[in-house]
C-alpha positions as CSV (number, residue, x, y, z in Angstrom):
1,M,97.9,81.7,-90.4
2,K,97.0,80.1,-93.7
3,I,96.1,76.5,-94.2
4,L,96.0,74.6,-97.6
5,H,94.3,71.2,-98.0
6,I,95.6,69.4,-101.0
7,N,93.0,67.1,-102.5
8,D,89.8,66.1,-100.7
9,Q,88.3,62.8,-99.7
10,A,84.5,62.6,-99.2
11,G,84.3,66.3,-98.6
12,V,86.3,66.2,-95.4
13,A,88.8,68.9,-96.4
14,C,86.0,71.2,-97.7
15,I,84.2,70.9,-94.3
16,L,87.4,71.6,-92.4
17,A,88.3,74.6,-94.6
18,K,84.8,76.0,-94.2
19,F,84.9,75.9,-90.4
20,Q,88.6,77.0,-90.2
21,E,87.5,80.1,-92.1
22,K,84.7,80.7,-89.6
23,Q,87.3,80.7,-86.8
24,G,89.3,83.4,-88.7
25,V,91.9,81.2,-90.3
26,E,92.4,81.5,-94.1
27,S,91.9,78.0,-95.4
28,K,91.6,76.7,-98.9
29,V,91.3,73.3,-100.7
30,I,93.0,72.7,-104.0
31,A,91.2,70.0,-105.9
32,I,89.8,68.7,-109.1
33,A,86.0,69.0,-109.6
34,D,84.1,65.9,-108.6
35,K,81.0,64.3,-110.1
36,Y,79.0,64.6,-106.9
37,G,79.3,68.3,-106.7
38,I,80.8,68.4,-103.2
39,K,83.5,70.8,-104.1
40,E,81.1,73.0,-106.1
41,Y,79.0,73.3,-102.9
42,Y,82.0,74.5,-101.0
43,K,83.3,76.6,-103.9
44,N,84.2,79.6,-101.7
45,N,86.9,77.5,-100.1
46,V,88.1,75.6,-103.2
47,I,90.7,76.4,-105.7
48,F,89.8,74.3,-108.8
49,V,92.5,73.0,-111.0
50,D,92.7,70.7,-114.1
51,K,93.8,67.1,-113.6
52,E,96.8,67.7,-115.8
53,N,98.0,70.6,-113.7
54,F,97.1,69.3,-110.3
55,Y,100.6,68.5,-109.0
56,S,102.3,71.7,-110.3
57,A,99.4,73.9,-109.1
58,S,99.6,72.3,-105.7
59,L,103.3,72.9,-105.5
60,N,103.0,76.5,-106.6
61,E,100.1,77.3,-104.4
62,S,101.6,75.7,-101.3
63,A,104.5,78.1,-101.2
64,S,102.3,80.8,-99.6
65,Y,100.7,78.7,-96.9
66,D,101.8,78.0,-93.3
67,I,100.2,74.5,-92.9
68,I,99.6,72.0,-95.6
69,Y,97.4,68.9,-95.3
70,I,97.8,66.3,-98.1
71,Y,94.9,63.8,-98.5
72,T,95.7,60.6,-100.4
73,V,93.9,57.4,-101.5
74,L,95.3,54.0,-101.3
75,M,94.4,51.8,-104.2
76,H,94.6,48.0,-104.0
């Protein structure tokens, strides 16, 4: 089974991907680098993309995964 996390909020997707990998499940996070270095810390589980290519890269990458989680932010 392969799991893809699209985007990441507060490092949650990175933590999930790390422990899913430890359980034998291939798991990656597709994300843009953050200023706090969270994604860099979990870089073994992260696919870094440019902001301009985020949506197309997510769509292309998701074609080869079984489960896809999408993390969003609501702005007021």
